[in-house]
C-alpha positions, 0 to 999 in steps of 0.5 A: 932838364931844360935841354929835354925841351930844346927843339933839337933834343931827341925828345922834341924831335920824337914829339914833333914826329908824333905830331906829324904822324897825327896830322898825316893820319887826320889828313888821310881820313879827311881826304878819304871820305869821298871813297874815290879819293883814297888812292890820291890821298894815299899817294900824297901821304907817301910823298910826304913820308918818304921826304921825312924818312930822307930828311927832306921834308918841307911844309907837311900840309902844302907837300901833301896837297901838292902831290894830291893834286898832281897825282890825282888822275893816275892815283884815282885810276889805280885805286879804282882798279884795286877797288874792283879787285877788292869787290871781286874778292869780297864776292868770292868770300861771300860765295865761299861762306854762304853759297852752301857749295863745298868748294875744293880746298885747293881752289880756296888756297889758290884764291888766298894765294893770289890775294897775298900776291896782289897785296904784295904788289899793292904795297908798292903802287902808291909809293911808286906813284908818289916818287916816279913819273910813269904810266899806270901800266909801268907803275903796276909792272914795276910794283910787281917786279920790285915786290918779288925782287925784294920778297923779304922786305915786301913781306915785312911791309905786308905785316906792318900794314896788317898790324893795326887790323890785327891789334884792332881785332884783339883789342877794342881799347886800341881803336883810338890809337888806330884812329890817330896813327893807324894809317900814317905810322905803318906807312912811315915804317914801310917807307924806311924799307922801300926808301933804300929800294927806290934809291937804286932807281934814282939818279946816282950821285944827286938828289932827285927832284920831285917826280922828274924821271921815269922808273923802269925796274926791269931795266934797273935804271931810269929814263928822263923822258917824263913819259906818263899817261 
């Protein structure tokens, strides 16, 4: 019975991971309170989570804020771009629902299709930023290339991220669990998917240090020139 509570036992490892997910979720919520910092917080969370998935984790809180500070400028710009796109789509929804105009179904389908495509790209943006040095333009370009080159995995990630919203919609009892784990756990599950994708672009035969090489997904290799904006 005592072995169950040994630090190296499967039970304690699972318990520790649950605790890590709770801490990360709380860090995310706290750092997202000023809405403008959501991008930096999300990038920092993925920085820590990818290390967890690969068994490279160190100090969770220290690692989170290390990435938060280092990627703040680019992450904020990328988030503001996304926020603008979200605002446009919210406006579209309001127009479709309340304008009283009968829009063609083809137009509405096209708008939804574009939204799905943008969502597929978005799931890679902040994980890429957390791992690779690159310009904002190339980060978005690489996110698009990776999203469509790995379509089944991309769709699986989109579904994973949507699950808390879907569960919350059908069950108010789940709100406490969503509050505690609704951001970090889907990100952790997604990291198991994109970790293998990212390894294709990392230096072969060696462990890449943090943020030290540039990803060029369209060329299938990396350049150690550290170019960034």
